[in-house]
VOGU-3710 file (C-alpha; in Angstrom, 3 decimals, decimal comma):
1> mlrrhvmgig> -17,919/-2,741/-25,846  -16,123/-0,954/-23,074  -14,760/-4,097/-21,625  -13,240/-4,891/-25,034  -11,782/-1,467/-25,233  -10,263/-1,614/-21,723  -8,609/-5,027/-22,450  -7,235/-3,358/-25,648  -5,605/-0,644/-23,282  -3,987/-3,227/-21,254
11> llfavgaalg> -2,431/-4,951/-24,236  -1,112/-1,656/-25,572  0,338/-0,909/-22,184  2,182/-4,213/-21,994  3,637/-3,555/-25,470  4,665/-0,019/-24,464  6,244/-1,216/-21,342  8,127/-3,804/-23,152  9,820/-1,265/-25,376  11,751/0,419/-22,528
21> geprfqgkpp> 14,632/2,662/-23,604  14,105/6,125/-25,067  10,882/7,967/-24,263  9,114/6,980/-27,462  6,001/4,867/-27,948  5,489/3,100/-31,343  8,468/5,406/-32,579  6,666/8,643/-31,610  7,752/11,046/-28,794  5,445/12,124/-26,061
31> ehwverlkag> 4,610/15,446/-27,846  3,148/13,609/-30,757  0,760/11,731/-28,342  -0,075/14,958/-26,474  -1,268/16,504/-29,717  -3,306/13,454/-30,741  -4,799/13,446/-27,194  -6,076/17,018/-27,653  -7,048/16,888/-31,486  -8,036/13,382/-32,480
41> dakaraeaav> -11,452/11,526/-32,455  -12,500/9,451/-29,437  -10,539/6,350/-30,731  -7,433/8,375/-31,250  -7,646/10,182/-28,010  -7,959/6,895/-26,034  -4,908/5,428/-27,928  -2,842/8,604/-27,189  -3,605/8,227/-23,505  -2,655/4,634/-23,666
51> algalgpkak> 0,851/5,637/-25,256  1,391/8,253/-22,847  0,739/5,842/-19,935  2,972/3,259/-21,497  5,697/5,832/-21,317  5,015/6,485/-17,755  7,248/9,019/-15,978  9,248/9,498/-19,079  6,217/11,422/-20,378  5,546/13,535/-17,226
61> eaipalreaa> 5,146/16,657/-19,336  1,942/15,048/-20,560  0,170/15,229/-17,138  -1,688/18,448/-17,762  -3,119/17,111/-20,929  -4,019/13,814/-19,115  -5,910/15,760/-16,458  -7,985/17,194/-19,005  -8,682/13,982/-20,702  -9,737/12,566/-17,397
71> kdadvgvrva> -12,751/14,626/-17,838  -13,391/13,637/-21,488  -16,895/12,951/-22,582  -16,000/9,530/-23,813  -15,678/6,984/-21,199  -12,962/5,031/-22,927  -10,700/8,149/-23,044  -11,507/8,875/-19,396  -10,438/5,396/-18,293  -7,458/5,525/-20,483
81> avvalqrmgp> -6,399/8,958/-19,134  -6,896/7,928/-15,353  -4,917/4,744/-15,971  -2,084/6,756/-17,629  -2,068/9,137/-14,564  -1,760/6,087/-12,256  1,370/4,998/-14,341  2,841/8,607/-13,556  2,845/7,574/-9,829  3,540/10,432/-7,247
91> laadaipela> 4,387/12,658/-10,266  0,783/12,844/-11,007  0,037/14,719/-7,642  -1,228/17,825/-9,301  -4,128/15,585/-10,795  -5,581/14,798/-7,401  -8,650/17,180/-8,027  -9,390/15,435/-11,320  -8,844/11,856/-9,842  -11,155/12,820/-6,880
101> qalrnrdgdv> -13,793/13,890/-9,417  -13,374/10,636/-11,373  -14,078/8,769/-8,161  -17,673/10,376/-8,608  -18,101/9,200/-12,156  -21,091/7,099/-12,887  -18,907/4,572/-14,678  -17,340/1,888/-12,570  -14,288/1,344/-14,707  -13,439/5,010/-14,372
111> raaavralaa> -13,904/4,876/-10,464  -11,795/1,842/-10,123  -8,926/3,498/-12,229  -9,145/6,581/-10,019  -8,794/4,590/-6,855  -5,654/2,913/-8,223  -4,234/6,196/-9,503  -4,606/7,934/-6,181  -3,031/4,848/-4,345  -0,163/4,985/-6,994
121> igpkakeaap> 0,421/8,800/-5,837  0,836/7,724/-2,309  0,818/10,097/0,786  0,969/13,098/-1,447  -2,755/12,220/-2,163  -3,674/11,834/1,384  -6,152/14,928/1,194  -8,141/12,435/-1,064  -8,549/9,829/1,712  -12,140/10,800/2,743
131> ivanalddre> -13,568/10,330/-0,642  -11,544/7,046/-1,071  -13,078/5,907/2,104  -16,550/6,612/0,815  -15,572/4,014/-1,905  -15,739/1,426/0,704  -19,399/0,872/0,022  -19,268/1,569/-3,728  -22,009/-0,184/-5,672  -19,109/-1,749/-7,829
141> sevarlapga> -17,536/-4,572/-5,952  -14,017/-4,005/-7,455  -13,924/-0,246/-6,491  -14,905/-1,172/-3,008  -12,317/-3,914/-2,828  -9,493/-1,494/-3,969  -10,414/1,154/-1,410  -8,884/-0,240/1,704  -5,521/-0,947/-0,055  -5,577/2,695/-1,403
151> lvalgasgdd> -6,227/4,127/1,974  -3,223/2,201/3,199  -1,135/3,538/0,221  -2,130/7,048/1,062  -1,029/6,689/4,631  -4,531/7,821/5,800  -5,146/8,456/9,413  -7,775/9,824/11,746  -10,725/8,427/13,550  -13,184/8,817/10,666
161> ireslrvalk> -11,039/6,797/8,210  -10,683/3,945/10,830  -14,471/4,237/11,469  -15,126/3,660/7,851  -12,906/0,596/7,790  -14,534/-0,817/11,061  -17,967/-0,470/9,475  -16,725/-2,094/6,216  -15,073/-4,983/8,203  -18,454/-5,619/9,860
171> eadlpvrrea> -20,869/-5,011/7,070  -19,295/-5,080/3,607  -19,016/-8,003/1,213  -16,519/-10,702/1,736  -13,526/-9,370/-0,515  -13,925/-5,943/1,062  -14,089/-7,216/4,680  -10,918/-9,296/3,991  -9,106/-6,163/2,591  -10,473/-3,895/5,528
181> awalgelaee> -9,032/-6,340/8,128  -5,612/-5,864/6,548  -6,018/-2,023/6,209  -7,256/-1,621/9,730  -4,280/-3,435/10,977  -1,898/-1,283/8,865  -3,704/2,039/10,043  -4,539/1,207/13,575  -1,812/3,190/15,429  -2,925/3,069/19,000
191> dreavaalar> -6,474/2,819/18,331  -8,170/0,409/20,917  -11,419/0,470/18,798  -9,494/-0,853/15,781  -8,103/-3,732/17,848  -11,494/-4,624/19,231  -12,971/-4,536/15,555  -10,277/-6,969/14,564  -10,982/-9,121/17,538  -14,665/-9,308/16,710
201> alqdeeatvr> -13,722/-10,254/13,053  -12,285/-13,255/14,455  -15,857/-14,430/14,603  -16,667/-13,435/10,993  -18,752/-16,138/9,032  -15,948/-16,368/6,417  -12,726/-18,209/7,434  -10,677/-15,945/5,034  -11,798/-12,790/6,991  -11,133/-14,453/10,289
211> eaaavalgdl> -7,602/-15,354/8,973  -6,982/-11,779/7,926  -8,004/-10,377/11,267  -5,571/-12,810/13,093  -2,719/-11,840/10,704  -3,505/-8,118/11,273  -3,560/-8,595/14,980  -0,268/-10,320/14,959  1,271/-7,569/12,883  0,234/-4,979/15,563
221> geraklavsa> 2,197/-6,941/18,118  2,035/-5,719/21,720  -0,461/-2,975/20,621  -2,953/-5,903/20,244  -2,855/-7,186/23,834  -6,659/-6,638/24,185  -7,182/-9,242/21,519  -5,300/-12,066/23,068  -8,397/-13,630/24,639  -10,317/-13,503/21,420
231> liealrakeq> -7,335/-15,158/19,661  -7,349/-17,943/22,278  -11,024/-18,440/21,695  -10,603/-18,461/17,825  -7,858/-21,270/18,374  -10,238/-23,397/20,530  -13,425/-22,806/18,517  -15,095/-25,949/17,252  -14,844/-26,525/13,525  -12,408/-23,542/13,318
241> aepvrrrail> -10,532/-23,598/9,936  -6,915/-24,785/10,131  -5,368/-21,678/8,654  -7,154/-19,517/11,338  -5,926/-21,753/14,191  -2,456/-21,600/12,893  -2,669/-17,839/12,368  -4,058/-17,375/15,903  -1,061/-19,003/17,373  1,352/-17,037/15,363
251> amtaidpqrk> -0,468/-13,834/16,394  -0,840/-14,408/20,095  2,977/-15,413/20,110  3,807/-12,046/18,525  1,689/-10,130/20,935  2,246/-11,609/24,448  4,164/-14,942/24,280  4,882/-15,299/28,018  1,238/-14,785/29,224  0,123/-17,574/31,134
261> evvaaliaal> -3,164/-18,089/29,125  -1,200/-17,981/25,991  1,169/-20,770/27,074  -1,647/-22,951/28,293  -3,497/-22,529/24,826  -0,227/-23,490/23,117  0,177/-26,552/25,282  -3,359/-27,531/24,348  -2,703/-26,981/20,734  -0,013/-29,591/20,771
271> ndpsgrvrla> -2,882/-32,030/20,571  -4,552/-30,474/17,654  -5,525/-32,650/14,636  -3,561/-30,633/12,161  0,157/-31,165/11,977  0,750/-27,573/10,844  -1,119/-26,347/13,833  0,918/-28,704/16,147  4,178/-27,553/14,727  3,342/-23,900/15,164
281> aasalsrhkg> 2,341/-24,428/18,727  5,658/-26,377/19,461  7,691/-23,834/17,683  6,331/-21,085/19,862  6,694/-23,134/23,022  10,303/-23,827/22,212  11,016/-20,256/22,587  9,334/-20,161/25,948  11,446/-20,625/29,100  10,244/-23,942/30,308
291> ptdrllpvll> 10,465/-27,740/30,144  10,424/-29,237/26,731  9,258/-32,805/27,694  5,790/-32,159/25,875  7,396/-30,903/22,683  9,709/-33,770/21,758  6,884/-36,208/20,940  5,059/-33,722/18,891  8,302/-32,855/16,954  9,341/-36,424/16,313
301> saladeeeai> 5,844/-37,021/15,079  6,003/-33,998/12,778  9,324/-35,521/11,329  7,285/-38,216/9,947  4,434/-36,181/8,621  3,564/-36,612/4,863  4,135/-32,804/4,328  7,708/-31,721/3,758  6,958/-28,425/5,030  5,973/-29,813/8,427
311> rggaaavlas> 8,975/-32,257/8,533  11,334/-29,401/7,720  9,904/-27,117/10,266  10,098/-29,747/12,929  13,855/-30,385/12,183  14,410/-26,552/12,484  12,629/-26,498/15,924  14,381/-29,472/17,174  17,809/-27,476/17,293  16,200/-25,468/20,301
321> lgekkqeaik> 15,508/-28,396/22,579  18,462/-27,908/25,003  18,081/-30,529/27,651  16,739/-33,122/25,044  19,683/-32,562/22,847  20,785/-36,187/22,405  17,320/-37,352/21,409  17,025/-34,361/19,069  20,340/-35,424/17,457  19,287/-38,864/16,971
331> alrqalkdrs> 16,037/-37,857/15,152  17,819/-35,247/13,025  20,483/-37,793/11,847  17,530/-39,872/10,748  16,063/-37,007/8,947  19,354/-36,534/6,931  17,907/-39,561/4,737  14,653/-37,908/4,135  13,543/-37,930/0,589  13,138/-34,047/0,615
341> pyvrreaaaa> 16,285/-31,891/0,020  14,550/-29,198/2,066  14,083/-31,397/4,973  17,686/-32,641/4,695  18,824/-29,176/4,629  17,019/-28,078/7,700  18,092/-31,286/9,509  21,765/-30,640/8,548  21,521/-26,985/9,801  20,011/-27,974/13,138
351> lvrlgeskea> 22,766/-30,642/13,550  25,343/-28,004/13,045  23,751/-25,843/15,697  23,847/-28,751/18,062  27,553/-29,105/17,574  27,248/-32,134/15,166  28,812/-30,535/12,071  30,749/-33,061/10,165  28,172/-35,061/8,401  25,666/-32,369/8,264
361> fqillkqlga> 28,146/-29,804/6,616  28,671/-32,374/3,828  25,086/-32,502/3,043  24,675/-28,715/2,802  27,728/-28,296/0,676  26,496/-31,180/-1,617  23,214/-29,385/-1,922  25,055/-26,188/-2,885  25,759/-27,994/-6,156  22,354/-29,448/-6,667
371> ddastrgeaa> 20,673/-29,281/-10,090  17,701/-27,337/-8,607  18,240/-23,612/-8,094  15,965/-23,496/-5,219  17,766/-26,253/-3,377  21,159/-24,455/-4,031  19,827/-21,111/-2,913  18,273/-22,535/0,258  21,550/-24,555/1,063  23,337/-21,273/0,805
381> aalgslgela> 20,883/-19,542/3,183  21,235/-22,366/5,609  24,998/-22,098/5,720  24,656/-18,296/6,153  22,299/-18,768/9,023  24,870/-20,792/10,781  27,208/-17,674/10,820  30,803/-18,426/11,989  29,761/-22,075/12,383  29,989/-22,365/8,635
391> nnaegalrrv> 33,364/-20,927/8,111  34,601/-24,128/6,397  31,962/-23,409/3,648  33,568/-20,131/2,633  35,291/-21,625/-0,372  32,234/-23,291/-1,710  30,185/-19,976/-1,252  32,860/-17,988/-3,026  32,720/-20,336/-5,964  29,033/-19,657/-6,387
401> lardpkgtpk> 30,054/-15,994/-7,278  32,558/-17,000/-9,906  32,329/-15,264/-13,283  33,371/-16,285/-16,655  35,977/-14,327/-18,761  33,305/-12,029/-19,909  32,277/-11,211/-16,436  28,939/-12,944/-16,622  28,029/-14,977/-13,332  28,494/-18,677/-13,846
411> easpfvrrea> 25,610/-19,109/-11,388  22,552/-18,425/-13,412  20,023/-17,992/-10,532  20,003/-14,564/-8,832  18,436/-16,133/-5,777  21,286/-18,445/-5,361  23,847/-15,596/-5,773  22,059/-13,399/-3,419  22,065/-16,042/-0,684  25,693/-16,898/-1,161
421> vralgrlgtd> 26,497/-13,189/-0,767  24,374/-12,970/2,413  25,998/-16,101/3,892  29,518/-14,638/3,164  28,628/-11,478/4,995  27,499/-13,523/8,005  30,625/-15,720/8,143  32,677/-12,771/9,283  35,602/-13,591/7,060  37,307/-11,211/4,597
431> ssndlrgaln> 35,584/-12,130/1,277  35,654/-8,478/0,346  36,906/-9,209/-3,257  34,209/-11,618/-4,021  31,535/-9,239/-2,536  32,890/-6,176/-4,346  32,558/-8,154/-7,577  28,844/-8,851/-6,741  28,316/-5,173/-6,595  28,262/-5,188/-10,440
441> dpdvqvqiaa> 25,963/-8,160/-10,598  23,159/-7,900/-13,159  20,522/-8,336/-10,334  20,014/-5,369/-8,204  18,901/-7,496/-5,293  22,299/-9,183/-5,349  24,057/-5,728/-5,529  22,165/-4,550/-2,321  23,026/-7,767/-0,500  26,635/-7,469/-1,586
451> alalrivkkd> 26,887/-3,767/-0,533  25,360/-4,693/2,919  27,815/-7,682/3,377  30,687/-5,373/2,373  29,620/-2,831/4,835  29,645/-5,532/7,574  33,029/-7,106/6,459  34,674/-3,815/5,700  33,115/-0,801/7,157  34,607/1,895/5,078
461> dkeagkvlmq> 33,908/0,495/1,635  32,836/3,658/-0,477  31,622/1,538/-3,474  29,170/-0,403/-1,462  27,794/2,857/0,011  27,351/4,228/-3,411  25,371/1,101/-4,453  23,058/1,416/-1,540  22,344/5,048/-2,346  21,529/4,305/-5,838
471> alqhpdpgvq> 19,284/1,328/-4,881  17,317/3,708/-2,552  16,398/5,708/-5,779  15,473/2,763/-7,837  11,887/2,882/-9,146  10,827/-0,704/-7,872  9,342/-0,333/-4,326  10,806/-3,843/-3,556  14,273/-2,613/-4,284  13,758/0,633/-2,243
481> aaaaaavnaa> 12,518/-1,418/0,616  15,616/-3,672/0,649  17,866/-0,840/0,205  16,242/1,049/3,137  16,660/-2,081/5,214  20,183/-2,505/4,166  21,022/1,181/4,787  19,719/0,860/8,222  21,527/-2,444/8,983  24,783/-0,891/7,620
491> geakgaeail> 24,648/2,227/9,713  24,536/4,278/6,429  21,354/6,377/7,184  23,285/9,448/8,312  24,385/10,185/4,718  21,048/9,316/3,093  18,711/11,340/5,107  17,482/13,388/2,038  16,745/10,353/-0,192  15,133/8,358/2,815
501> rtlldspspr> 12,791/11,410/3,371  11,603/11,221/-0,171  10,593/7,550/0,470  8,433/8,616/3,170  5,955/9,650/0,366  6,208/6,285/-1,220  2,737/4,465/-1,959  4,180/1,332/-0,378  3,683/1,203/3,379  6,443/-1,126/3,808
511> vrrlaaaalk> 8,958/1,321/2,101  7,634/4,098/4,244  8,128/1,916/7,425  11,618/0,978/6,603  12,530/4,514/5,472  11,213/5,996/8,730  13,023/3,243/10,795  16,372/4,152/9,090  15,873/7,930/9,810  15,118/7,130/13,489
521> aageep> 18,224/4,936/13,728  20,236/8,062/12,559  18,675/10,232/15,068  16,401/11,924/12,735  12,638/12,558/13,162  10,702/10,985/10,291
//
């Protein structure tokens, strides 16, 4: 019965969210639903909580009533109230005591909703980290699975928290161990014990946990030097899963790529039975200062692989083989005839980097007009990656941003428009009129890309700066992250300190990291 009730709550949230616009749900303002939450029967109270949650931050005045409802005698009302508080995000910080209490509720649905709600509040709920850490061994698997991510969202810190994650990584059920590996990497700081625990997890019985541990160690970079030997062992282990071997290569390359043992392990991996692993090793070695004789046969073989991702990756790496340039050019010219548009694009971009631009450019320009939006966008991205080498493509890229008489973009795909904007910014030519038009694009990510490109092309463009400031205040964490990165890259952080500081309380660790980086670049202490 409760499961059906909770499913109904989700459906009503979806309907409410779709309404958008003014703060009304089913035509009624927040005050109506607050009264119902206080005075109705259990069913009416639950529906009122659902309605207020659907309104989200627009109904922030309902938070006190929702705090009371989180202690309701009816479990359906409690779940709906806690989920509604989750929808309020950081605005629900005053509800932390009730949410912490909800984490002790005997009903698993209530506890799971409480973990999500605390995570949605973010660092303002950091005081609740110890009780969230206790949920790592909750008897309900879903509650335990949610706990590591919530600790990351809270920005939890301290030896006790990391110890709880280390124990979960070793002893918990599979989904929890996998999440704990990621969380421990996010919260490790300079903790040698956290690195050691992740290194041990490379021997976990489940491949997905080993893979998560390798990813976490790679994300730690130089701080994970103690784990390099364990990564090499994971790469060489008999019957090791292919994703783990590939992730081990990526991790050790991110941690200490010049280390003698790492180079030796990468050379050995050129003979791996998996094409993806061989390509990862070849790609890593291509960035190493040394002879490339061993790489060319691997890359030429990869160009003939059945998987287009491997063929395309090989084409991209071939551009880096300096002393083998002529042999690489010959192979890449052949790859221009590949059946995959993606491989042809990568081969064309590689040839341009090697100074063979005429034929390659024509292929990229042709793909810019392909029927498939993904192909058009990737072609624009490839042209942008060439920088000034792609100046002859400026006209074609500007046409991507053309609008009809009503001001609607002729290119329907936001992805294609965004990549064209980025490419124009990288070309270094003055396309400011086209970029300024893109500031009004219906897609906010295109607006951010245009603002950053304009600040690169034309440093003092005030309209571009205004767009970036507005994007920093967008409710979507993905938009906030893109805006924070753009503000940093454009050197705009000096005028955005106050907004960036508010993002330090974001539930998203990525937003927090990018905001902190922008503040540091501006000479401010996060």
